[in-house]
Biopython code that builds the backbone (N, CA, C, O; Angstrom):
import numpy as np
from Bio.PDB.StructureBuilder import StructureBuilder

atoms = [
    (1, "MET", "N", (-99.258, -154.871, -89.087)),
    (1, "MET", "CA", (-98.733, -155.890, -89.962)),
    (1, "MET", "C", (-97.444, -156.469, -89.405)),
    (1, "MET", "O", (-97.253, -157.685, -89.384)),
    (2, "ALA", "N", (-96.559, -155.581, -88.951)),
    (2, "ALA", "CA", (-95.276, -156.053, -88.423)),
    (2, "ALA", "C", (-95.499, -156.924, -87.191)),
    (2, "ALA", "O", (-94.839, -157.950, -87.028)),
    (3, "LEU", "N", (-96.412, -156.524, -86.336)),
    (3, "LEU", "CA", (-96.692, -157.306, -85.134)),
    (3, "LEU", "C", (-97.260, -158.675, -85.499)),
    (3, "LEU", "O", (-96.880, -159.685, -84.906)),
    (4, "ASP", "N", (-98.164, -158.712, -86.468)),
    (4, "ASP", "CA", (-98.698, -159.996, -86.919)),
    (4, "ASP", "C", (-97.600, -160.862, -87.514)),
    (4, "ASP", "O", (-97.609, -162.080, -87.333)),
    (5, "GLY", "N", (-96.662, -160.257, -88.215)),
    (5, "GLY", "CA", (-95.552, -161.000, -88.793)),
    (5, "GLY", "C", (-94.632, -161.576, -87.737)),
    (5, "GLY", "O", (-94.154, -162.703, -87.865)),
    (6, "VAL", "N", (-94.383, -160.796, -86.686)),
    (6, "VAL", "CA", (-93.525, -161.281, -85.598)),
    (6, "VAL", "C", (-94.209, -162.415, -84.854)),
    (6, "VAL", "O", (-93.591, -163.441, -84.566)),
    (7, "VAL", "N", (-95.487, -162.227, -84.544)),
    (7, "VAL", "CA", (-96.227, -163.257, -83.809)),
    (7, "VAL", "C", (-96.331, -164.531, -84.637)),
    (7, "VAL", "O", (-96.221, -165.632, -84.098)),
    (8, "GLY", "N", (-96.541, -164.388, -85.941)),
    (8, "GLY", "CA", (-96.687, -165.541, -86.802)),
    (8, "GLY", "C", (-95.387, -166.040, -87.402)),
    (8, "GLY", "O", (-95.404, -166.917, -88.266)),
    (9, "SER", "N", (-94.257, -165.500, -86.960)),
    (9, "SER", "CA", (-92.930, -165.881, -87.476)),
    (9, "SER", "C", (-92.852, -165.753, -88.992)),
    (9, "SER", "O", (-92.278, -166.609, -89.667)),
    (10, "ASP", "N", (-93.433, -164.678, -89.522)),
    (10, "ASP", "CA", (-93.433, -164.431, -90.964)),
    (10, "ASP", "C", (-92.308, -163.448, -91.279)),
    (10, "ASP", "O", (-92.528, -162.239, -91.354)),
    (11, "LEU", "N", (-91.099, -163.983, -91.464)),
    (11, "LEU", "CA", (-89.917, -163.148, -91.651)),
    (11, "LEU", "C", (-90.008, -162.243, -92.878)),
    (11, "LEU", "O", (-89.648, -161.071, -92.769)),
    (12, "PRO", "N", (-90.468, -162.715, -94.041)),
    (12, "PRO", "CA", (-90.570, -161.798, -95.186)),
    (12, "PRO", "C", (-91.499, -160.603, -94.929)),
    (12, "PRO", "O", (-91.240, -159.503, -95.416)),
    (13, "MET", "N", (-92.567, -160.815, -94.174)),
    (13, "MET", "CA", (-93.474, -159.714, -93.840)),
    (13, "MET", "C", (-92.761, -158.684, -92.971)),
    (13, "MET", "O", (-92.865, -157.482, -93.217)),
    (14, "VAL", "N", (-92.042, -159.149, -91.962)),
    (14, "VAL", "CA", (-91.327, -158.240, -91.069)),
    (14, "VAL", "C", (-90.254, -157.481, -91.845)),
    (14, "VAL", "O", (-90.119, -156.269, -91.676)),
    (15, "LEU", "N", (-89.493, -158.166, -92.686)),
    (15, "LEU", "CA", (-88.458, -157.505, -93.481)),
    (15, "LEU", "C", (-89.066, -156.482, -94.435)),
    (15, "LEU", "O", (-88.502, -155.405, -94.626)),
    (16, "GLY", "N", (-90.191, -156.801, -95.026)),
    (16, "GLY", "CA", (-90.858, -155.859, -95.926)),
    (16, "GLY", "C", (-91.316, -154.609, -95.210)),
    (16, "GLY", "O", (-91.126, -153.498, -95.706)),
    (17, "VAL", "N", (-91.918, -154.781, -94.044)),
    (17, "VAL", "CA", (-92.403, -153.626, -93.283)),
    (17, "VAL", "C", (-91.230, -152.756, -92.841)),
    (17, "VAL", "O", (-91.304, -151.531, -92.933)),
    (18, "VAL", "N", (-90.151, -153.370, -92.362)),
    (18, "VAL", "CA", (-88.985, -152.612, -91.917)),
    (18, "VAL", "C", (-88.337, -151.884, -93.095)),
    (18, "VAL", "O", (-87.919, -150.734, -92.957)),
    (19, "THR", "N", (-88.251, -152.539, -94.243)),
    (19, "THR", "CA", (-87.652, -151.917, -95.418)),
    (19, "THR", "C", (-88.473, -150.721, -95.891)),
    (19, "THR", "O", (-87.912, -149.667, -96.191)),
    (20, "VAL", "N", (-89.775, -150.872, -95.958)),
    (20, "VAL", "CA", (-90.639, -149.768, -96.376)),
    (20, "VAL", "C", (-90.543, -148.611, -95.386)),
    (20, "VAL", "O", (-90.498, -147.451, -95.797)),
    (21, "ALA", "N", (-90.513, -148.909, -94.099)),
    (21, "ALA", "CA", (-90.395, -147.859, -93.089)),
    (21, "ALA", "C", (-89.061, -147.128, -93.221)),
    (21, "ALA", "O", (-89.011, -145.902, -93.117)),
    (22, "ALA", "N", (-87.993, -147.870, -93.447)),
    (22, "ALA", "CA", (-86.670, -147.247, -93.587)),
    (22, "ALA", "C", (-86.603, -146.358, -94.821)),
    (22, "ALA", "O", (-86.038, -145.265, -94.768)),
    (23, "ILE", "N", (-87.171, -146.812, -95.925)),
    (23, "ILE", "CA", (-87.192, -146.003, -97.153)),
    (23, "ILE", "C", (-87.997, -144.720, -96.924)),
    (23, "ILE", "O", (-87.600, -143.643, -97.369)),
    (24, "PHE", "N", (-89.119, -144.846, -96.234)),
    (24, "PHE", "CA", (-89.937, -143.669, -95.940)),
    (24, "PHE", "C", (-89.167, -142.661, -95.089)),
    (24, "PHE", "O", (-89.230, -141.459, -95.344)),
    (25, "ILE", "N", (-88.444, -143.142, -94.084)),
    (25, "ILE", "CA", (-87.693, -142.251, -93.204)),
    (25, "ILE", "C", (-86.577, -141.548, -93.973)),
    (25, "ILE", "O", (-86.360, -140.350, -93.796)),
    (26, "VAL", "N", (-85.870, -142.289, -94.826)),
    (26, "VAL", "CA", (-84.786, -141.690, -95.610)),
    (26, "VAL", "C", (-85.337, -140.634, -96.562)),
    (26, "VAL", "O", (-84.760, -139.553, -96.680)),
    (27, "LEU", "N", (-86.441, -140.927, -97.240)),
    (27, "LEU", "CA", (-87.035, -139.953, -98.157)),
    (27, "LEU", "C", (-87.557, -138.723, -97.414)),
    (27, "LEU", "O", (-87.425, -137.599, -97.900)),
    (28, "ALA", "N", (-88.144, -138.934, -96.246)),
    (28, "ALA", "CA", (-88.635, -137.803, -95.455)),
    (28, "ALA", "C", (-87.478, -136.907, -95.024)),
    (28, "ALA", "O", (-87.595, -135.682, -95.070)),
    (29, "ASN", "N", (-86.365, -137.503, -94.608)),
    (29, "ASN", "CA", (-85.194, -136.709, -94.229)),
    (29, "ASN", "C", (-84.636, -135.948, -95.418)),
    (29, "ASN", "O", (-84.221, -134.798, -95.269)),
    (30, "LEU", "N", (-84.616, -136.556, -96.589)),
    (30, "LEU", "CA", (-84.128, -135.887, -97.789)),
    (30, "LEU", "C", (-84.999, -134.686, -98.137)),
    (30, "LEU", "O", (-84.482, -133.614, -98.453)),
    (31, "VAL", "N", (-86.305, -134.859, -98.081)),
    (31, "VAL", "CA", (-87.223, -133.764, -98.390)),
    (31, "VAL", "C", (-87.055, -132.623, -97.386)),
    (31, "VAL", "O", (-87.045, -131.453, -97.770)),
    (32, "VAL", "N", (-86.924, -132.958, -96.114)),
    (32, "VAL", "CA", (-86.757, -131.925, -95.093)),
    (32, "VAL", "C", (-85.450, -131.171, -95.305)),
    (32, "VAL", "O", (-85.419, -129.947, -95.180)),
    (33, "ASP", "N", (-84.369, -131.883, -95.624)),
    (33, "ASP", "CA", (-83.090, -131.214, -95.869)),
    (33, "ASP", "C", (-83.170, -130.278, -97.071)),
    (33, "ASP", "O", (-82.641, -129.168, -97.025)),
    (34, "ILE", "N", (-83.814, -130.707, -98.128)),
    (34, "ILE", "CA", (-83.952, -129.865, -99.321)),
    (34, "ILE", "C", (-84.809, -128.641, -99.010)),
    (34, "ILE", "O", (-84.450, -127.523, -99.381)),
    (35, "LEU", "N", (-85.926, -128.842, -98.341)),
    (35, "LEU", "CA", (-86.795, -127.717, -97.997)),
    (35, "LEU", "C", (-86.120, -126.756, -97.029)),
    (35, "LEU", "O", (-86.332, -125.546, -97.105)),
    (36, "TYR", "N", (-85.316, -127.283, -96.126)),
    (36, "TYR", "CA", (-84.618, -126.418, -95.176)),
    (36, "TYR", "C", (-83.627, -125.514, -95.900)),
    (36, "TYR", "O", (-83.461, -124.351, -95.532)),
    (37, "GLY", "N", (-82.978, -126.040, -96.914)),
    (37, "GLY", "CA", (-82.069, -125.220, -97.710)),
    (37, "GLY", "C", (-82.791, -124.153, -98.504)),
    (37, "GLY", "O", (-82.243, -123.076, -98.739)),
    (38, "ILE", "N", (-84.012, -124.436, -98.921)),
    (38, "ILE", "CA", (-84.798, -123.452, -99.671)),
    (38, "ILE", "C", (-85.330, -122.369, -98.738)),
    (38, "ILE", "O", (-85.300, -121.186, -99.077)),
    (39, "VAL", "N", (-85.811, -122.765, -97.574)),
    (39, "VAL", "CA", (-86.414, -121.821, -96.638)),
    (39, "VAL", "C", (-85.363, -120.928, -95.976)),
    (39, "VAL", "O", (-85.589, -119.732, -95.792)),
    (40, "ASP", "N", (-84.219, -121.508, -95.620)),
    (40, "ASP", "CA", (-83.178, -120.754, -94.921)),
    (40, "ASP", "C", (-81.914, -120.733, -95.777)),
    (40, "ASP", "O", (-81.124, -121.676, -95.728)),
    (41, "PRO", "N", (-81.713, -119.681, -96.555)),
    (41, "PRO", "CA", (-80.579, -119.644, -97.490)),
    (41, "PRO", "C", (-79.216, -119.629, -96.801)),
    (41, "PRO", "O", (-78.207, -119.845, -97.473)),
    (42, "ARG", "N", (-79.141, -119.387, -95.505)),
    (42, "ARG", "CA", (-77.857, -119.362, -94.805)),
    (42, "ARG", "C", (-77.215, -120.747, -94.741)),
    (42, "ARG", "O", (-76.003, -120.842, -94.548)),
    (43, "VAL", "N", (-77.981, -121.812, -94.895)),
    (43, "VAL", "CA", (-77.433, -123.168, -94.767)),
    (43, "VAL", "C", (-77.065, -123.788, -96.109)),
    (43, "VAL", "O", (-76.687, -124.959, -96.161)),
    (44, "ARG", "N", (-77.167, -123.033, -97.184)),
    (44, "ARG", "CA", (-76.826, -123.565, -98.504)),
    (44, "ARG", "C", (-75.334, -123.813, -98.605)),
    (44, "ARG", "O", (-74.528, -123.077, -98.035)),
    (45, "HIS", "N", (-74.972, -124.864, -99.341)),
    (45, "HIS", "CA", (-73.568, -125.174, -99.572)),
    (45, "HIS", "C", (-73.030, -124.277, -100.678)),
    (45, "HIS", "O", (-73.740, -123.959, -101.632)),
    (46, "SER", "N", (-71.786, -123.875, -100.543)),
    (46, "SER", "CA", (-71.200, -122.989, -101.545)),
    (46, "SER", "C", (-70.471, -123.762, -102.625)),
    (46, "SER", "O", (-69.920, -123.163, -103.548)),
]
sb = StructureBuilder()
sb.init_structure("model")
sb.init_model(0)
sb.init_chain("A")
sb.init_seg("    ")
for serial, (resi, resn, name, xyz) in enumerate(atoms, 1):
    if name == "N":
        sb.init_residue(resn, " ", resi, " ")
    sb.init_atom(name, np.array(xyz, "f"), 0.0, 1.0, " ", f" {name:<3s}", serial, name[0])
structure = sb.get_structure()
């Protein structure tokens, strides 16, 4: 989709794909950080 948007100069499509990808990456990092704290209690904040 992003490639089609770039080729077709469809800026809203490219911005939408980038925004969704960024949100997914941020949520994935949040989940990993939370799970890491549960799995390894040594990294918990006091």
